[in-house]
A tleap script that builds the chain and sets N, CA, C and O, in Angstrom:
source leaprc.protein.ff14SB
mol = sequence {
  NMET ASP LEU GLY LEU ARG GLY LYS ILE ALA
  VAL VAL THR GLY ALA SER ARG GLY LEU GLY
  PHE ALA THR ALA ARG LEU LEU ALA GLN GLU
  GLY ALA GLN VAL VAL ILE ASN SER ARG ASN
  SER GLU ARG LEU ASN ARG ALA ALA GLU GLN
  ILE SER ARG GLU SER GLY SER GLU VAL LEU
  ALA ILE ALA GLY ASP VAL THR ASN ALA GLU
  PHE PRO SER ALA LEU VAL GLN ARG THR VAL
  GLU ARG PHE TRP ARG THR GLY PHE ALA GLY
  HIE GLN TYR TRP ARG SER LYS ALA ARG GLY
  PHE LEU LYS CTHR
}
set mol.1.N position { 81.319 75.106 91.020 }
set mol.1.CA position { 80.248 75.815 91.677 }
set mol.1.C position { 80.277 77.252 91.179 }
set mol.1.O position { 81.355 77.797 90.941 }
set mol.2.N position { 79.123 77.871 91.018 }
set mol.2.CA position { 79.053 79.266 90.607 }
set mol.2.C position { 78.257 80.034 91.648 }
set mol.2.O position { 77.037 79.903 91.745 }
set mol.3.N position { 78.969 80.834 92.421 }
set mol.3.CA position { 78.331 81.615 93.481 }
set mol.3.C position { 77.909 82.999 93.003 }
set mol.3.O position { 77.403 83.801 93.789 }
set mol.4.N position { 78.114 83.281 91.720 }
set mol.4.CA position { 77.733 84.577 91.169 }
set mol.4.C position { 78.627 85.712 91.642 }
set mol.4.O position { 78.163 86.841 91.801 }
set mol.5.N position { 79.908 85.424 91.869 }
set mol.5.CA position { 80.824 86.429 92.406 }
set mol.5.C position { 81.748 87.051 91.365 }
set mol.5.O position { 82.560 87.916 91.693 }
set mol.6.N position { 81.630 86.620 90.123 }
set mol.6.CA position { 82.513 87.138 89.074 }
set mol.6.C position { 82.383 88.655 89.003 }
set mol.6.O position { 81.285 89.190 88.849 }
set mol.7.N position { 83.527 89.344 89.118 }
set mol.7.CA position { 83.535 90.796 89.042 }
set mol.7.C position { 83.210 91.504 90.342 }
set mol.7.O position { 83.289 92.731 90.401 }
set mol.8.N position { 82.852 90.783 91.375 }
set mol.8.CA position { 82.571 91.389 92.679 }
set mol.8.C position { 83.889 91.635 93.399 }
set mol.8.O position { 84.917 91.061 93.041 }
set mol.9.N position { 83.855 92.483 94.404 }
set mol.9.CA position { 85.029 92.796 95.206 }
set mol.9.C position { 84.829 92.209 96.597 }
set mol.9.O position { 83.790 92.409 97.227 }
set mol.10.N position { 85.844 91.478 97.066 }
set mol.10.CA position { 85.781 90.870 98.397 }
set mol.10.C position { 87.004 91.289 99.199 }
set mol.10.O position { 88.115 91.339 98.672 }
set mol.11.N position { 86.792 91.589 100.477 }
set mol.11.CA position { 87.886 91.900 101.393 }
set mol.11.C position { 87.894 90.821 102.464 }
set mol.11.O position { 86.879 90.572 103.115 }
set mol.12.N position { 89.048 90.181 102.641 }
set mol.12.CA position { 89.168 89.098 103.622 }
set mol.12.C position { 90.327 89.434 104.554 }
set mol.12.O position { 91.465 89.582 104.109 }
set mol.13.N position { 90.037 89.552 105.837 }
set mol.13.CA position { 91.094 89.785 106.824 }
set mol.13.C position { 91.574 88.441 107.362 }
set mol.13.O position { 90.882 87.429 107.248 }
set mol.14.N position { 92.752 88.447 107.942 }
set mol.14.CA position { 93.330 87.198 108.441 }
set mol.14.C position { 93.553 86.197 107.331 }
set mol.14.O position { 93.371 84.995 107.525 }
set mol.15.N position { 93.951 86.693 106.154 }
set mol.15.CA position { 93.941 85.871 104.941 }
set mol.15.C position { 95.283 85.284 104.546 }
set mol.15.O position { 95.398 84.712 103.462 }
set mol.16.N position { 96.291 85.401 105.376 }
set mol.16.CA position { 97.595 84.859 104.981 }
set mol.16.C position { 97.690 83.362 105.226 }
set mol.16.O position { 98.606 82.710 104.725 }
set mol.17.N position { 96.756 82.812 105.988 }
set mol.17.CA position { 96.765 81.368 106.263 }
set mol.17.C position { 95.411 80.948 106.835 }
set mol.17.O position { 94.553 81.781 107.124 }
set mol.18.N position { 95.247 79.653 106.989 }
set mol.18.CA position { 94.059 79.108 107.638 }
set mol.18.C position { 92.754 79.392 106.921 }
set mol.18.O position { 92.694 79.388 105.691 }
set mol.19.N position { 91.701 79.641 107.703 }
set mol.19.CA position { 90.367 79.864 107.136 }
set mol.19.C position { 90.300 81.119 106.282 }
set mol.19.O position { 89.607 81.145 105.265 }
set mol.20.N position { 91.016 82.160 106.690 }
set mol.20.CA position { 91.026 83.383 105.891 }
set mol.20.C position { 91.619 83.144 104.511 }
set mol.20.O position { 91.086 83.616 103.506 }
set mol.21.N position { 92.729 82.405 104.467 }
set mol.21.CA position { 93.359 82.075 103.186 }
set mol.21.C position { 92.408 81.229 102.338 }
set mol.21.O position { 92.228 81.499 101.151 }
set mol.22.N position { 91.807 80.217 102.939 }
set mol.22.CA position { 90.892 79.334 102.201 }
set mol.22.C position { 89.697 80.118 101.663 }
set mol.22.O position { 89.250 79.881 100.541 }
set mol.23.N position { 89.185 81.041 102.456 }
set mol.23.CA position { 88.051 81.865 102.024 }
set mol.23.C position { 88.452 82.749 100.847 }
set mol.23.O position { 87.734 82.824 99.850 }
set mol.24.N position { 89.602 83.420 100.963 }
set mol.24.CA position { 90.072 84.290 99.880 }
set mol.24.C position { 90.312 83.492 98.606 }
set mol.24.O position { 89.975 83.955 97.516 }
set mol.25.N position { 90.882 82.312 98.727 }
set mol.25.CA position { 91.154 81.472 97.560 }
set mol.25.C position { 89.848 81.066 96.878 }
set mol.25.O position { 89.753 81.113 95.651 }
set mol.26.N position { 88.854 80.673 97.652 }
set mol.26.CA position { 87.560 80.290 97.073 }
set mol.26.C position { 86.897 81.473 96.376 }
set mol.26.O position { 86.374 81.328 95.271 }
set mol.27.N position { 86.916 82.636 97.012 }
set mol.27.CA position { 86.320 83.824 96.393 }
set mol.27.C position { 87.019 84.157 95.073 }
set mol.27.O position { 86.366 84.498 94.087 }
set mol.28.N position { 88.346 84.057 95.062 }
set mol.28.CA position { 89.100 84.326 93.829 }
set mol.28.C position { 88.789 83.281 92.760 }
set mol.28.O position { 88.648 83.617 91.584 }
set mol.29.N position { 88.683 82.030 93.161 }
set mol.29.CA position { 88.352 80.970 92.204 }
set mol.29.C position { 86.968 81.180 91.601 }
set mol.29.O position { 86.690 80.732 90.488 }
set mol.30.N position { 86.108 81.863 92.343 }
set mol.30.CA position { 84.770 82.164 91.850 }
set mol.30.C position { 84.736 83.444 91.007 }
set mol.30.O position { 83.675 83.856 90.539 }
set mol.31.N position { 85.903 84.067 90.820 }
set mol.31.CA position { 85.995 85.221 89.939 }
set mol.31.C position { 85.960 86.569 90.623 }
set mol.31.O position { 85.947 87.597 89.947 }
set mol.32.N position { 85.944 86.594 91.947 }
set mol.32.CA position { 85.950 87.872 92.659 }
set mol.32.C position { 87.335 88.499 92.604 }
set mol.32.O position { 88.344 87.798 92.535 }
set mol.33.N position { 87.371 89.813 92.636 }
set mol.33.CA position { 88.621 90.533 92.837 }
set mol.33.C position { 88.785 90.578 94.354 }
set mol.33.O position { 87.892 91.033 95.067 }
set mol.34.N position { 89.920 90.108 94.837 }
set mol.34.CA position { 90.062 89.886 96.264 }
set mol.34.C position { 91.142 90.774 96.866 }
set mol.34.O position { 92.249 90.891 96.340 }
set mol.35.N position { 90.785 91.396 97.986 }
set mol.35.CA position { 91.734 92.141 98.795 }
set mol.35.C position { 91.975 91.291 100.033 }
set mol.35.O position { 91.038 90.948 100.754 }
set mol.36.N position { 93.236 90.954 100.275 }
set mol.36.CA position { 93.540 90.151 101.457 }
set mol.36.C position { 94.371 90.973 102.436 }
set mol.36.O position { 95.165 91.829 102.046 }
set mol.37.N position { 94.165 90.687 103.708 }
set mol.37.CA position { 94.823 91.433 104.765 }
set mol.37.C position { 95.323 90.498 105.842 }
set mol.37.O position { 94.694 89.487 106.156 }
set mol.38.N position { 96.464 90.853 106.402 }
set mol.38.CA position { 97.021 90.193 107.582 }
set mol.38.C position { 98.120 91.096 108.100 }
set mol.38.O position { 98.549 92.014 107.402 }
set mol.39.N position { 98.579 90.851 109.307 }
set mol.39.CA position { 99.641 91.673 109.883 }
set mol.39.C position { 101.015 91.300 109.332 }
set mol.39.O position { 101.917 92.137 109.314 }
set mol.40.N position { 101.185 90.073 108.890 }
set mol.40.CA position { 102.484 89.586 108.431 }
set mol.40.C position { 102.611 89.796 106.917 }
set mol.40.O position { 102.033 89.042 106.134 }
set mol.41.N position { 103.360 90.813 106.512 }
set mol.41.CA position { 103.409 91.172 105.088 }
set mol.41.C position { 104.082 90.105 104.225 }
set mol.41.O position { 103.668 89.895 103.085 }
set mol.42.N position { 105.105 89.431 104.737 }
set mol.42.CA position { 105.765 88.392 103.942 }
set mol.42.C position { 104.820 87.242 103.635 }
set mol.42.O position { 104.692 86.822 102.485 }
set mol.43.N position { 104.165 86.739 104.661 }
set mol.43.CA position { 103.209 85.642 104.462 }
set mol.43.C position { 102.046 86.093 103.588 }
set mol.43.O position { 101.554 85.339 102.750 }
set mol.44.N position { 101.613 87.338 103.797 }
set mol.44.CA position { 100.492 87.877 103.025 }
set mol.44.C position { 100.840 87.960 101.542 }
set mol.44.O position { 100.029 87.578 100.699 }
set mol.45.N position { 102.022 88.448 101.216 }
set mol.45.CA position { 102.419 88.547 99.812 }
set mol.45.C position { 102.543 87.174 99.158 }
set mol.45.O position { 102.175 87.005 97.996 }
set mol.46.N position { 103.060 86.196 99.898 }
set mol.46.CA position { 103.123 84.829 99.355 }
set mol.46.C position { 101.710 84.296 99.101 }
set mol.46.O position { 101.454 83.656 98.081 }
set mol.47.N position { 100.804 84.563 100.031 }
set mol.47.CA position { 99.415 84.114 99.869 }
set mol.47.C position { 98.784 84.758 98.639 }
set mol.47.O position { 98.105 84.089 97.860 }
set mol.48.N position { 99.011 86.063 98.466 }
set mol.48.CA position { 98.441 86.770 97.316 }
set mol.48.C position { 98.952 86.188 96.008 }
set mol.48.O position { 98.181 85.983 95.071 }
set mol.49.N position { 100.245 85.925 95.945 }
set mol.49.CA position { 100.830 85.340 94.734 }
set mol.49.C position { 100.236 83.965 94.443 }
set mol.49.O position { 99.909 83.656 93.297 }
set mol.50.N position { 100.098 83.149 95.473 }
set mol.50.CA position { 99.544 81.809 95.281 }
set mol.50.C position { 98.090 81.861 94.827 }
set mol.50.O position { 97.701 81.162 93.892 }
set mol.51.N position { 97.296 82.683 95.486 }
set mol.51.CA position { 95.872 82.783 95.132 }
set mol.51.C position { 95.720 83.286 93.704 }
set mol.51.O position { 94.924 82.744 92.938 }
set mol.52.N position { 96.472 84.312 93.341 }
set mol.52.CA position { 96.396 84.867 91.989 }
set mol.52.C position { 96.819 83.839 90.945 }
set mol.52.O position { 96.165 83.682 89.914 }
set mol.53.N position { 97.910 83.148 91.219 }
set mol.53.CA position { 98.424 82.127 90.287 }
set mol.53.C position { 97.404 81.004 90.099 }
set mol.53.O position { 97.174 80.564 88.972 }
set mol.54.N position { 96.797 80.541 91.179 }
set mol.54.CA position { 95.848 79.424 91.105 }
set mol.54.C position { 94.514 79.818 90.485 }
set mol.54.O position { 93.878 79.006 89.814 }
set mol.55.N position { 94.087 81.052 90.702 }
set mol.55.CA position { 92.734 81.442 90.289 }
set mol.55.C position { 92.695 82.289 89.025 }
set mol.55.O position { 91.694 82.295 88.309 }
set mol.56.N position { 93.777 83.001 88.751 }
set mol.56.CA position { 93.770 83.943 87.637 }
set mol.56.C position { 93.092 85.257 87.983 }
set mol.56.O position { 92.978 86.135 87.127 }
set mol.57.N position { 92.643 85.408 89.211 }
set mol.57.CA position { 91.988 86.636 89.649 }
set mol.57.C position { 93.006 87.626 90.190 }
set mol.57.O position { 94.092 87.248 90.628 }
set mol.58.N position { 92.638 88.890 90.152 }
set mol.58.CA position { 93.497 89.921 90.719 }
set mol.58.C position { 93.367 89.905 92.234 }
set mol.58.O position { 92.263 89.883 92.776 }
set mol.59.N position { 94.509 89.917 92.907 }
set mol.59.CA position { 94.533 89.891 94.369 }
set mol.59.C position { 95.392 91.050 94.845 }
set mol.59.O position { 96.531 91.207 94.406 }
set mol.60.N position { 94.850 91.853 95.736 }
set mol.60.CA position { 95.573 92.967 96.326 }
set mol.60.C position { 95.872 92.623 97.778 }
set mol.60.O position { 94.954 92.344 98.549 }
set mol.61.N position { 97.147 92.640 98.159 }
set mol.61.CA position { 97.557 92.350 99.533 }
set mol.61.C position { 97.834 93.665 100.256 }
set mol.61.O position { 98.636 94.480 99.800 }
set mol.62.N position { 97.160 93.860 101.386 }
set mol.62.CA position { 97.356 95.062 102.190 }
set mol.62.C position { 97.651 94.625 103.621 }
set mol.62.O position { 96.764 94.166 104.341 }
set mol.63.N position { 98.907 94.775 104.017 }
set mol.63.CA position { 99.300 94.382 105.369 }
set mol.63.C position { 98.905 95.467 106.360 }
set mol.63.O position { 98.994 96.658 106.063 }
set mol.64.N position { 98.467 95.040 107.540 }
set mol.64.CA position { 98.109 95.983 108.590 }
set mol.64.C position { 97.279 95.301 109.653 }
set mol.64.O position { 96.807 94.178 109.474 }
set mol.65.N position { 97.109 95.988 110.751 }
set mol.65.CA position { 96.402 95.458 111.918 }
set mol.65.C position { 95.007 96.076 111.999 }
set mol.65.O position { 94.869 97.272 112.258 }
set mol.66.N position { 93.989 95.274 111.780 }
set mol.66.CA position { 92.619 95.790 111.791 }
set mol.66.C position { 92.163 96.236 113.178 }
set mol.66.O position { 91.121 96.880 113.303 }
set mol.67.N position { 92.928 95.905 114.223 }
set mol.67.CA position { 92.564 96.391 115.562 }
set mol.67.C position { 93.077 97.813 115.798 }
set mol.67.O position { 92.714 98.450 116.787 }
set mol.68.N position { 93.921 98.308 114.889 }
set mol.68.CA position { 94.367 99.697 114.941 }
set mol.68.C position { 93.199 100.549 114.437 }
set mol.68.O position { 92.687 100.314 113.343 }
set mol.69.N position { 92.788 101.512 115.213 }
set mol.69.CA position { 91.577 102.295 114.907 }
set mol.69.C position { 91.594 102.951 113.536 }
set mol.69.O position { 90.532 103.144 112.943 }
set mol.70.N position { 92.761 103.298 113.013 }
set mol.70.CA position { 92.829 104.004 111.729 }
set mol.70.C position { 92.980 103.077 110.534 }
set mol.70.O position { 92.742 103.489 109.399 }
set mol.71.N position { 93.368 101.842 110.771 }
set mol.71.CA position { 93.662 100.962 109.641 }
set mol.71.C position { 92.440 100.540 108.821 }
set mol.71.O position { 92.529 100.545 107.593 }
set mol.72.N position { 91.306 100.175 109.425 }
set mol.72.CA position { 90.175 99.732 108.583 }
set mol.72.C position { 89.760 100.739 107.523 }
set mol.72.O position { 89.444 100.346 106.400 }
set mol.73.N position { 89.753 102.022 107.845 }
set mol.73.CA position { 89.369 103.008 106.825 }
set mol.73.C position { 90.427 103.087 105.729 }
set mol.73.O position { 90.091 103.305 104.565 }
set mol.74.N position { 91.704 102.912 106.085 }
set mol.74.CA position { 92.762 102.893 105.063 }
set mol.74.C position { 92.615 101.667 104.168 }
set mol.74.O position { 92.855 101.748 102.963 }
set mol.75.N position { 92.223 100.541 104.743 }
set mol.75.CA position { 92.001 99.318 103.980 }
set mol.75.C position { 90.882 99.524 102.962 }
set mol.75.O position { 91.012 99.144 101.798 }
set mol.76.N position { 89.801 100.120 103.401 }
set mol.76.CA position { 88.678 100.391 102.496 }
set mol.76.C position { 89.095 101.393 101.427 }
set mol.76.O position { 88.774 101.213 100.252 }
set mol.77.N position { 89.803 102.440 101.820 }
set mol.77.CA position { 90.226 103.463 100.860 }
set mol.77.C position { 91.104 102.859 99.765 }
set mol.77.O position { 90.895 103.141 98.585 }
set mol.78.N position { 92.073 102.040 100.134 }
set mol.78.CA position { 92.948 101.419 99.132 }
set mol.78.C position { 92.179 100.464 98.234 }
set mol.78.O position { 92.471 100.350 97.044 }
set mol.79.N position { 91.191 99.776 98.809 }
set mol.79.CA position { 90.346 98.879 98.018 }
set mol.79.C position { 89.559 99.668 96.984 }
set mol.79.O position { 89.497 99.286 95.816 }
set mol.80.N position { 88.960 100.767 97.417 }
set mol.80.CA position { 88.183 101.616 96.512 }
set mol.80.C position { 89.086 102.172 95.418 }
set mol.80.O position { 88.716 102.161 94.243 }
set mol.81.N position { 90.265 102.658 95.793 }
set mol.81.CA position { 91.187 103.225 94.804 }
set mol.81.C position { 91.591 102.201 93.753 }
set mol.81.O position { 91.744 102.544 92.581 }
set mol.82.N position { 91.763 100.959 94.158 }
set mol.82.CA position { 92.238 99.924 93.231 }
set mol.82.C position { 91.128 99.329 92.373 }
set mol.82.O position { 91.324 99.098 91.180 }
set mol.83.N position { 89.964 99.079 92.972 }
set mol.83.CA position { 88.963 98.278 92.281 }
set mol.83.C position { 87.682 99.000 91.894 }
set mol.83.O position { 86.931 98.486 91.066 }
set mol.84.N position { 87.405 100.148 92.447 }
set mol.84.CA position { 86.116 100.777 92.156 }
set mol.84.C position { 86.089 101.252 90.727 }
set mol.84.O position { 87.008 101.933 90.270 }
set mol.85.N position { 85.034 100.892 90.019 }
set mol.85.CA position { 84.886 101.240 88.602 }
set mol.85.C position { 84.118 102.547 88.469 }
set mol.85.O position { 82.997 102.668 88.963 }
set mol.86.N position { 84.718 103.518 87.806 }
set mol.86.CA position { 84.057 104.818 87.670 }
set mol.86.C position { 82.804 104.722 86.808 }
set mol.86.O position { 81.931 105.585 86.904 }
set mol.87.N position { 82.696 103.710 85.981 }
set mol.87.CA position { 81.518 103.565 85.141 }
set mol.87.C position { 80.345 102.897 85.844 }
set mol.87.O position { 79.259 102.786 85.275 }
set mol.88.N position { 80.553 102.464 87.051 }
set mol.88.CA position { 79.496 101.773 87.783 }
set mol.88.C position { 78.386 102.760 88.124 }
set mol.88.O position { 78.661 103.864 88.591 }
set mol.89.N position { 77.146 102.375 87.897 }
set mol.89.CA position { 76.008 103.281 88.054 }
set mol.89.C position { 75.903 103.863 89.463 }
set mol.89.O position { 75.501 105.016 89.624 }
set mol.90.N position { 76.250 103.102 90.458 }
set mol.90.CA position { 76.116 103.574 91.834 }
set mol.90.C position { 77.346 104.282 92.359 }
set mol.90.O position { 77.416 104.583 93.551 }
set mol.91.N position { 78.317 104.555 91.504 }
set mol.91.CA position { 79.607 105.077 91.957 }
set mol.91.C position { 79.470 106.376 92.755 }
set mol.91.O position { 79.953 106.458 93.884 }
set mol.92.N position { 78.828 107.377 92.189 }
set mol.92.CA position { 78.727 108.660 92.877 }
set mol.92.C position { 77.881 108.544 94.138 }
set mol.92.O position { 78.202 109.155 95.158 }
set mol.93.N position { 76.813 107.775 94.079 }
set mol.93.CA position { 75.977 107.584 95.268 }
set mol.93.C position { 76.794 106.927 96.367 }
set mol.93.O position { 76.768 107.375 97.514 }
set mol.94.N position { 77.521 105.865 96.027 }
set mol.94.CA position { 78.307 105.151 97.023 }
set mol.94.C position { 79.362 106.060 97.614 }
set mol.94.O position { 79.560 106.081 98.829 }
set mol.95.N position { 80.048 106.821 96.754 }
set mol.95.CA position { 81.101 107.716 97.242 }
set mol.95.C position { 80.533 108.724 98.237 }
set mol.95.O position { 81.165 109.005 99.255 }
set mol.96.N position { 79.360 109.268 97.960 }
set mol.96.CA position { 78.802 110.264 98.874 }
set mol.96.C position { 78.398 109.626 100.200 }
set mol.96.O position { 78.557 110.246 101.252 }
set mol.97.N position { 77.884 108.412 100.170 }
set mol.97.CA position { 77.486 107.723 101.392 }
set mol.97.C position { 78.697 107.195 102.166 }
set mol.97.O position { 78.664 107.135 103.396 }
set mol.98.N position { 79.746 106.820 101.469 }
set mol.98.CA position { 80.911 106.227 102.124 }
set mol.98.C position { 81.865 107.287 102.661 }
set mol.98.O position { 82.704 106.985 103.510 }
set mol.99.N position { 81.752 108.491 102.192 }
set mol.99.CA position { 82.709 109.521 102.578 }
set mol.99.C position { 82.858 109.636 104.103 }
set mol.99.O position { 83.977 109.720 104.609 }
set mol.100.N position { 81.749 109.639 104.824 }
set mol.100.CA position { 81.800 109.711 106.283 }
set mol.100.C position { 82.480 108.497 106.886 }
set mol.100.O position { 83.254 108.623 107.835 }
set mol.101.N position { 82.198 107.329 106.346 }
set mol.101.CA position { 82.820 106.108 106.853 }
set mol.101.C position { 84.312 106.111 106.613 }
set mol.101.O position { 85.086 105.728 107.490 }
set mol.102.N position { 84.722 106.540 105.433 }
set mol.102.CA position { 86.141 106.528 105.100 }
set mol.102.C position { 86.933 107.497 105.980 }
set mol.102.O position { 88.133 107.306 106.173 }
set mol.103.N position { 86.285 108.527 106.512 }
set mol.103.CA position { 86.980 109.463 107.391 }
set mol.103.C position { 86.943 109.014 108.845 }
set mol.103.O position { 87.641 109.581 109.686 }
set mol.104.N position { 86.140 108.006 109.148 }
set mol.104.CA position { 85.999 107.555 110.533 }
set mol.104.C position { 87.237 106.844 111.008 }
set mol.104.O position { 87.291 106.398 112.154 }
savepdb mol mol.pdb
quit
């Protein structure tokens, strides 16, 4: 199946097992660069290794609790730092619009 996700960036929370893991694996198999998150860092790192090995896609594991008010912005910031392409036409526009969100 081709969902047109090659080169896209996906963030999946609750991704160390179950539906989150299955979703992240499918996105990676479709060519997306995947950021996975869960509170359990050991399980999360094993999941990232498995997904990367099976799909050949780059997987970034970021452990943390999304119910913590400060964590979601840190998750987005690390995703941007790792995967955002400076050559992308919308880069400066996105950065200016996201700046407020990233500080929230």
